[in-house]
C-alpha positions as CSV (number, residue, x, y, z in Angstrom):
1,M,24.6,-5.7,38.8
2,T,25.4,-5.3,35.4
3,K,24.9,-9.2,35.5
4,D,21.6,-9.2,37.3
5,L,20.1,-6.6,35.2
6,L,21.1,-7.9,31.9
7,K,19.7,-11.5,33.1
8,W,16.3,-9.9,33.9
9,Q,16.3,-8.1,30.9
10,S,16.9,-11.1,28.6
11,I,13.9,-12.8,30.4
12,S,12.0,-10.0,29.7
13,V,12.5,-10.2,26.2
14,A,12.2,-13.6,26.1
15,S,8.7,-13.1,27.5
16,R,7.7,-10.1,25.0
17,F,8.9,-12.1,22.5
18,F,6.8,-15.4,23.2
19,S,4.1,-13.1,23.7
20,V,4.5,-11.1,20.6
21,G,4.8,-14.2,18.5
22,V,1.8,-15.3,19.7
23,G,0.1,-12.4,18.7
24,I,1.3,-12.3,15.1
25,A,0.3,-16.0,15.1
26,Q,-3.4,-14.3,15.9
27,S,-2.9,-11.6,13.7
28,I,-1.8,-13.4,10.9
29,I,-5.1,-15.7,11.2
30,L,-7.4,-12.6,12.1
31,T,-6.3,-10.0,9.0
32,R,-5.7,-13.2,6.9
33,W,-8.4,-15.5,7.3
34,I,-11.5,-14.2,9.6
35,L,-11.7,-10.1,9.0
36,S,-11.8,-8.1,6.1
37,V,-9.6,-5.2,5.7
38,E,-12.8,-2.7,6.0
39,E,-13.5,-4.7,9.3
40,F,-10.0,-4.1,10.6
41,G,-9.4,-0.8,10.0
42,L,-12.7,0.0,12.0
43,I,-11.1,-1.9,15.1
44,G,-8.1,0.4,14.6
45,V,-9.9,3.4,14.9
46,I,-12.1,2.4,17.9
47,G,-9.2,1.1,19.4
48,A,-7.8,4.4,18.5
49,V,-10.3,6.4,20.2
50,G,-10.4,4.2,23.2
51,A,-6.9,4.3,23.9
52,M,-6.6,8.5,23.4
53,L,-9.3,8.6,26.1
54,G,-8.4,6.2,28.2
55,V,-5.1,7.5,28.8
56,F,-6.6,10.5,30.5
57,Q,-7.0,8.0,33.2
58,H,-3.3,6.9,33.3
59,L,-2.1,10.1,35.7
60,G,1.6,8.3,35.8
61,L,0.3,6.5,38.9
62,A,2.3,3.3,37.2
63,S,5.7,4.6,36.6
64,G,5.3,6.6,39.5
65,T,4.1,3.7,41.9
66,T,7.2,1.8,40.3
67,R,9.7,4.3,41.4
68,E,8.1,4.8,44.6
69,L,8.2,1.4,45.6
70,A,11.7,1.3,44.2
71,Y,12.7,3.7,46.8
72,R,10.7,2.6,49.9
73,G,10.7,-1.4,49.9
74,E,8.4,-3.7,50.9
75,K,7.4,-2.2,54.0
76,D,5.1,0.9,53.0
77,A,4.4,-1.7,49.2
78,S,1.0,-2.0,50.7
79,K,0.2,1.3,51.3
80,V,1.6,2.7,48.2
81,F,-0.4,0.5,46.3
82,I,-4.0,1.1,48.1
83,S,-3.2,4.9,47.7
84,S,-2.4,4.9,44.4
85,L,-5.5,2.7,43.5
86,I,-7.6,5.1,45.0
87,A,-6.3,8.1,42.9
88,R,-6.6,6.2,39.8
89,Y,-10.6,5.3,40.3
90,A,-10.9,8.6,41.4
91,I,-10.7,9.6,37.7
92,S,-11.3,6.3,35.7
93,L,-14.8,6.1,36.9
94,P,-16.1,9.4,35.5
95,L,-14.4,9.0,32.2
96,A,-15.9,5.0,31.7
97,I,-19.4,6.9,32.4
98,G,-18.9,9.3,30.0
99,L,-17.1,7.2,26.9
100,F,-20.5,5.0,27.8
101,I,-23.1,7.8,27.4
102,F,-21.3,9.3,24.6
103,A,-20.5,6.4,22.5
104,G,-23.2,6.6,20.2
105,R,-22.7,10.7,19.4
106,I,-18.8,9.6,18.6
107,A,-19.8,6.8,16.5
108,A,-22.0,9.2,14.5
109,G,-19.3,11.7,13.8
110,Y,-17.6,8.5,12.1
111,H,-21.0,7.9,10.4
112,H,-20.7,4.0,11.5
113,I,-23.1,3.4,14.1
114,E,-21.5,0.2,14.7
115,M,-18.8,1.8,16.3
116,A,-21.1,2.3,19.7
117,G,-21.4,-1.1,21.2
118,P,-17.5,-1.7,21.0
119,L,-17.1,2.0,22.6
120,Q,-19.3,0.4,25.8
121,I,-17.5,-2.0,25.8
122,Y,-14.0,0.1,26.0
123,A,-15.5,2.0,28.9
124,V,-16.1,-1.0,30.8
125,I,-12.6,-2.0,29.8
126,L,-11.4,1.4,30.9
127,L,-12.5,0.2,34.9
128,L,-11.2,-2.9,34.6
129,Q,-7.7,-1.8,33.6
130,A,-7.6,1.1,36.1
131,S,-6.6,-1.9,38.8
132,Q,-4.4,-3.7,36.3
133,D,-1.9,-1.2,35.8
134,V,-1.1,-0.4,39.1
135,C,-0.9,-4.1,40.0
136,G,1.3,-4.5,37.3
137,S,3.5,-1.5,38.5
138,V,3.6,-3.1,42.4
139,L,5.1,-6.4,41.1
140,Q,7.8,-4.0,38.9
141,G,8.6,-2.0,41.7
142,L,9.3,-5.0,43.9
143,Q,11.2,-6.4,41.4
144,R,8.6,-9.6,41.1
145,F,9.9,-9.9,37.8
146,K,9.2,-13.9,37.2
147,H,5.3,-13.6,38.1
148,L,5.3,-10.4,35.6
149,F,6.5,-12.6,33.1
150,L,4.8,-15.4,33.6
151,F,1.7,-13.3,33.6
152,Q,3.0,-11.9,30.6
153,A,3.1,-15.6,28.5
154,F,-0.3,-16.7,29.8
155,L,-1.8,-14.2,29.3
156,A,-0.7,-14.1,25.2
157,I,-2.0,-17.7,25.2
158,L,-5.4,-16.5,27.1
159,S,-5.5,-14.0,24.2
160,F,-5.3,-16.6,21.4
161,C,-7.7,-18.9,22.8
162,L,-10.7,-16.2,23.0
163,Y,-9.7,-13.7,19.9
164,V,-9.8,-16.3,17.2
165,P,-12.7,-18.5,18.0
166,L,-15.0,-15.6,19.3
167,S,-13.9,-13.8,16.1
168,H,-14.5,-16.2,13.9
169,F,-18.0,-17.2,15.2
170,F,-19.1,-13.3,15.5
171,K,-16.8,-11.8,13.5
172,F,-16.2,-8.0,14.3
173,N,-18.2,-7.8,17.8
174,G,-16.3,-11.3,18.7
175,Y,-13.2,-9.1,18.5
176,F,-14.4,-6.9,21.5
177,L,-16.2,-9.6,23.2
178,A,-12.8,-11.7,23.4
179,L,-11.0,-8.2,24.6
180,S,-13.5,-7.6,27.5
181,L,-13.0,-11.5,29.0
182,V,-8.8,-11.2,28.2
183,T,-9.3,-8.2,30.4
184,L,-11.4,-9.6,32.7
185,V,-9.2,-12.6,33.7
186,S,-6.1,-10.4,33.4
187,V,-7.4,-8.3,36.1
188,V,-8.1,-11.4,38.2
189,V,-4.6,-13.0,37.9
190,M,-3.0,-9.6,38.5
191,W,-5.2,-9.3,42.0
192,V,-3.8,-12.4,43.1
193,L,-0.4,-11.9,42.2
194,V,-0.1,-8.2,43.9
195,I,-2.0,-9.9,47.3
196,K,0.3,-12.5,47.7
197,S,3.4,-10.6,47.3
198,L,2.3,-8.1,50.0
199,R,-0.4,-9.9,52.1
200,S,3.4,-10.7,54.7
201,T,3.4,-7.0,55.1
202,W,-0.5,-5.9,54.8
203,K,-1.3,-2.3,56.0
204,F,-4.1,0.1,55.2
205,P,-2.6,3.9,55.0
206,T,-3.9,5.8,57.3
207,K,-6.2,9.4,56.2
208,A,-3.1,10.8,57.2
209,E,-0.4,8.9,55.2
210,V,-2.4,8.7,51.6
211,I,-1.5,12.5,50.9
212,P,2.4,12.2,51.3
213,I,2.5,8.8,49.7
214,L,0.8,10.4,46.8
215,K,2.9,13.8,46.6
216,D,5.2,11.2,46.2
217,V,4.0,8.9,43.5
218,F,3.0,12.3,42.1
219,A,6.4,14.3,42.0
220,V,7.2,11.8,38.8
221,G,3.9,10.2,38.0
222,L,2.3,13.4,36.8
223,S,5.2,14.4,34.4
224,I,4.6,10.6,33.5
225,Y,1.1,11.1,33.3
226,I,1.5,14.1,30.7
227,V,4.3,12.6,28.4
228,K,1.7,9.3,28.5
229,I,-0.6,11.2,27.4
230,I,1.2,13.2,24.5
231,F,2.5,9.7,23.2
232,T,-0.1,8.3,22.9
233,N,-2.0,10.8,20.7
234,W,1.1,10.9,18.7
235,E,0.8,6.8,18.7
236,N,-3.3,7.2,17.3
237,L,-3.0,10.7,15.4
238,G,-2.7,8.9,12.2
239,T,-5.4,6.8,12.6
240,V,-7.5,9.0,14.3
241,F,-7.5,11.9,12.1
242,L,-6.7,10.2,9.0
243,G,-10.4,8.3,9.8
244,T,-12.1,11.2,8.9
245,Q,-9.8,12.0,5.6
246,V,-9.5,8.6,3.5
247,S,-11.4,5.4,3.3
248,L,-11.5,2.5,6.1
249,I,-9.5,0.2,3.6
250,S,-6.7,2.6,3.7
251,I,-7.0,3.2,7.6
252,G,-6.7,-0.9,7.2
253,F,-3.6,-1.0,5.1
254,F,-2.2,2.1,7.7
255,T,-3.2,0.2,10.5
256,Y,-1.4,-3.0,9.9
257,A,1.9,-1.2,8.6
258,M,1.5,0.9,12.2
259,G,1.1,-2.7,13.7
260,Y,4.2,-4.5,12.0
261,A,6.4,-1.3,12.8
262,F,5.4,-1.3,16.2
263,K,6.5,-4.8,17.3
264,L,10.0,-3.0,17.4
265,M,8.4,-1.6,20.8
266,T,8.5,-5.0,22.3
267,V,12.2,-4.7,23.2
268,S,11.8,-1.4,24.7
269,D,8.8,-2.2,26.6
270,A,10.6,-5.5,28.3
271,L,13.6,-3.2,28.7
272,T,11.8,-0.6,30.6
273,D,9.9,-3.7,33.0
274,V,13.5,-3.9,34.8
275,N,15.3,-0.8,34.0
276,L,13.0,1.9,35.6
277,S,13.0,0.0,39.3
278,V,16.9,-1.3,38.8
279,M,18.4,1.7,37.4
280,T,16.3,4.2,40.2
281,K,17.5,2.1,42.7
282,L,21.3,1.9,41.6
283,Y,20.7,5.7,40.8
284,K,20.0,6.4,44.7
285,E,22.3,4.0,45.7
286,E,25.5,3.7,43.5
287,R,25.8,6.7,41.6
288,D,29.0,6.6,41.0
289,T,28.8,3.2,39.1
290,F,25.4,4.2,37.3
291,K,27.1,5.3,33.9
292,Q,29.2,2.6,33.9
293,V,26.2,0.0,34.4
294,F,24.1,2.0,32.0
295,M,26.7,2.3,29.0
296,E,28.0,-1.4,29.3
297,N,24.1,-2.5,29.1
298,F,23.0,0.3,26.7
299,N,25.7,-0.6,23.8
300,K,23.8,-4.4,23.9
301,I,20.5,-2.7,23.3
302,Y,21.4,-0.5,20.5
303,S,23.0,-3.1,18.8
304,F,20.3,-5.5,19.2
305,V,16.7,-2.9,18.6
306,W,18.8,-2.1,15.3
307,L,19.7,-5.1,14.2
308,A,16.0,-5.7,14.7
309,A,14.4,-2.4,12.9
310,L,17.0,-2.8,9.6
311,T,16.0,-6.5,9.3
312,A,12.2,-5.5,9.8
313,I,12.6,-3.1,6.9
314,F,14.9,-4.7,4.4
315,W,12.7,-8.1,4.6
316,A,9.1,-6.4,5.1
317,P,8.2,-7.5,1.8
318,Q,9.0,-11.4,2.1
319,I,7.9,-11.4,5.7
320,F,4.3,-10.1,4.5
321,F,4.1,-12.6,2.0
322,I,4.7,-15.3,4.2
323,F,2.1,-14.1,6.4
324,V,-0.8,-12.6,4.4
325,K,0.4,-13.3,1.0
326,H,-0.6,-10.0,-1.0
327,K,-3.6,-9.2,0.9
328,Y,-1.5,-6.1,2.4
329,D,1.2,-5.1,-0.1
330,S,-0.7,-1.4,0.0
331,S,1.2,-1.3,3.6
332,L,4.6,-1.7,2.3
333,P,5.3,1.9,1.7
334,Y,5.1,3.2,5.2
335,I,6.9,0.2,6.5
336,L,10.0,2.5,6.3
337,P,9.5,5.6,7.7
338,L,7.0,4.0,10.5
339,T,9.7,1.5,11.8
340,L,12.0,4.1,11.3
341,A,9.2,6.3,14.1
342,V,9.3,3.5,16.2
343,W,13.0,3.0,16.5
344,F,13.5,6.4,17.4
345,Y,11.0,6.2,19.8
346,S,12.2,2.6,21.4
347,Y,15.6,4.6,22.7
348,I,13.5,7.8,23.4
349,N,11.5,5.0,25.8
350,Y,14.6,3.3,26.9
351,L,16.6,6.5,27.9
352,G,13.7,7.8,29.6
353,A,13.4,4.5,32.1
354,S,17.0,4.4,32.6
355,I,18.1,7.9,33.1
356,I,15.5,10.3,32.8
357,V,13.1,9.3,35.2
358,P,15.7,7.7,37.8
359,A,17.4,11.3,37.9
360,K,13.7,13.0,38.0
361,K,14.3,15.3,34.9
362,V,10.9,15.2,34.4
363,I,10.6,18.8,32.8
364,Q,12.8,18.0,29.9
365,M,11.1,14.9,29.9
366,I,7.8,16.5,28.8
367,I,9.9,19.1,26.5
368,Y,10.7,16.5,24.3
369,Y,7.9,14.6,24.2
370,V,5.9,17.7,22.8
371,V,9.0,18.8,20.3
372,M,7.8,15.4,19.1
373,I,4.0,15.8,18.9
374,A,4.5,19.4,17.7
375,S,7.4,18.5,14.9
376,T,4.9,15.7,13.8
377,V,2.0,17.8,13.6
378,G,4.3,20.4,12.1
379,F,5.8,18.5,9.1
380,Y,2.7,16.9,8.3
381,F,0.7,20.2,7.6
382,M,4.1,21.9,6.0
383,A,5.2,19.3,3.7
384,G,1.4,18.4,2.7
385,G,1.8,20.4,-0.9
386,F,5.2,17.9,-1.5
387,I,3.4,14.7,-0.5
388,N,-0.1,13.6,-2.2
389,D,-0.2,10.1,-0.3
390,K,-1.8,11.3,2.9
391,I,-1.1,8.2,4.9
392,L,3.0,8.1,3.7
393,L,3.0,11.7,5.0
394,M,1.7,11.3,8.2
395,S,4.5,8.4,8.3
396,I,6.9,10.4,7.4
397,A,5.9,13.3,10.0
398,M,6.1,11.0,12.4
399,A,9.5,9.8,11.9
400,V,10.5,13.3,11.7
401,G,8.7,13.9,15.4
402,S,10.4,11.1,16.9
403,G,13.7,11.9,15.4
404,L,13.8,15.2,16.6
405,A,12.6,14.3,20.1
406,L,15.5,11.8,20.3
407,I,18.1,14.5,19.3
408,Y,17.0,16.6,22.1
409,Q,16.7,14.1,24.5
410,V,20.1,12.7,24.3
411,A,21.5,16.2,24.4
412,V,19.2,16.7,27.5
413,I,21.6,13.6,29.0
414,R,24.6,15.2,28.4
415,H,23.7,18.5,29.9
416,H,22.3,17.5,33.2
417,I,23.8,14.2,34.0
418,G,27.1,14.6,32.6
419,F,27.5,11.8,29.5
420,W,26.6,11.2,25.7
421,V,24.8,7.7,25.3
422,V,25.9,8.2,21.4
423,N,30.1,6.8,21.4
424,K,32.1,5.0,19.5
425,T,30.8,1.7,19.6
426,V,27.0,3.3,18.9
427,M,28.5,4.6,15.7
428,L,31.0,1.7,14.6
429,V,28.0,-0.6,15.1
430,T,25.1,1.8,13.1
431,L,27.4,1.7,10.0
432,P,27.5,-2.1,8.8
433,L,23.5,-2.1,8.2
434,L,23.2,1.2,6.5
435,P,23.2,-0.5,3.1
436,L,20.1,-2.4,4.2
437,F,18.1,1.0,4.9
438,I,18.2,2.2,0.9
439,P,14.6,1.2,-0.7
440,S,15.5,0.1,-3.9
441,L,17.6,-2.3,-2.3
442,T,14.7,-3.5,0.3
443,A,13.0,-4.0,-3.2
444,S,15.6,-6.1,-4.9
445,G,15.9,-9.6,-6.1
446,L,15.7,-12.4,-3.5
447,T,19.2,-13.7,-4.4
448,T,20.6,-10.1,-3.9
449,K,19.2,-9.7,-0.7
450,I,20.6,-13.1,1.0
451,L,23.9,-11.9,-0.3
452,L,24.0,-8.4,0.3
453,S,22.3,-9.1,3.9
454,A,25.1,-11.9,4.9
455,I,28.0,-9.0,4.2
456,C,26.0,-6.9,6.4
457,Y,25.3,-9.1,9.2
458,S,28.5,-10.7,8.6
459,L,30.4,-7.2,9.3
460,F,27.6,-6.1,12.2
461,F,28.9,-9.3,14.4
462,I,32.3,-8.5,13.5
463,V,32.1,-4.8,15.0
464,V,30.1,-6.2,18.0
465,V,32.7,-9.2,18.9
466,K,35.6,-6.5,18.1
467,Q,34.3,-3.5,20.6
468,N,33.2,-6.2,23.3
469,V,29.3,-5.3,22.7
470,V,29.4,-8.9,23.2
471,T,32.2,-11.0,24.4
472,K,33.8,-14.3,23.0
473,A,33.1,-15.7,26.2
474,Q,29.6,-14.8,26.3
475,I,29.3,-16.1,22.5
476,N,30.7,-19.3,23.9
477,K,28.4,-19.7,26.9
478,L,25.1,-19.1,25.3
479,L,26.5,-21.8,22.3
480,R,27.0,-24.3,25.1
481,R,23.5,-23.5,26.6
482,S,21.8,-23.9,23.0
483,A,23.7,-27.3,22.6
């Protein structure tokens, strides 16, 4: 089980990194040569408004469907799929109609009437995404990981081929035209993959079957729906709220810093694609080995994400210069707190999919998400008299909120599941990279940074091998494959 889990996690992460790599290239071209900082800020506000409204169609159906399929298997897969689809459109349709009708009023509220058209495009996209999310959950629940990961890579290439030329020729409007085309194509492809996966067992649910199926889906799904709403509001809180407080150029810098920091979620999202279905099945069928499998996997995941986070913080000035020169240097002060916020949330997301949801500790899950957003808002207003930069204040508040939520989540796992996820290995792996976290060293000269990072990285890898996070045999196997 451990080998299969690690195999699909590795493939999932590789697929995500490919997609993110293409996305970074796309972002560099758009932000450096095509779109102005003000246009990028306006796109950030529109995206945040659309996301905060769009989350209300989520209903937790995607994760609930994935978990239910992992329990039921393929024989009832088509019935679960159709039942979930009916429920999804019951709420998506009125939301989309409402956004389309009131787009003009929302745009007027931000004093940018040019937002109206893109918001109406978002309304259509909401309808398309309604089925896309349910289709994706079917592929995850049935563990059709190969199809899912190939689709992700295809979507990244398609996105690049549409966003760059359409944004070049039509600027701001071209960006949203590309968004609608990418969504349309992805929905069509997902439907083809789902029908192919279900055709041998395809059965329509009877009216009597729909309600029991949805009850099982919503047993977990509604809780996930609530936390999805909380997370989306937390993620977009800064952009939406600050959009009424500071200039669009300032929002553009904040949006860029957010985009940079949230690249760290690539790993967490890739892992949850695999872990939710695999760990749910393991928790149900082999609970005695659940802790061992999880901890062996978690030590590897923690080490990798910690390395990625500290590298992203320490080398941020050089990475910015390589990709966008000095155009977004004003974003740099926000990188440390925002990356820290995302680092905390990456573990919240991973632990939720691997332990909390499989164990159905959904009330506790809602509580630590409430802690996250309440702490963020509370810190922002309480510390407002001490930090004049509103964007920096929001960035720090997000780190405080996600950090407190993670502490509560770890305590929940210890109390309800019976073990600590923070063990000796986690603490030892953390120590060697801590110097890279010091702001004054992040801003030091290149020679100093190279020497310091070489020492820290060497100590880190020594600890990783000594603690058997990665064995020598695994390293040799990887080197042979690379050769």
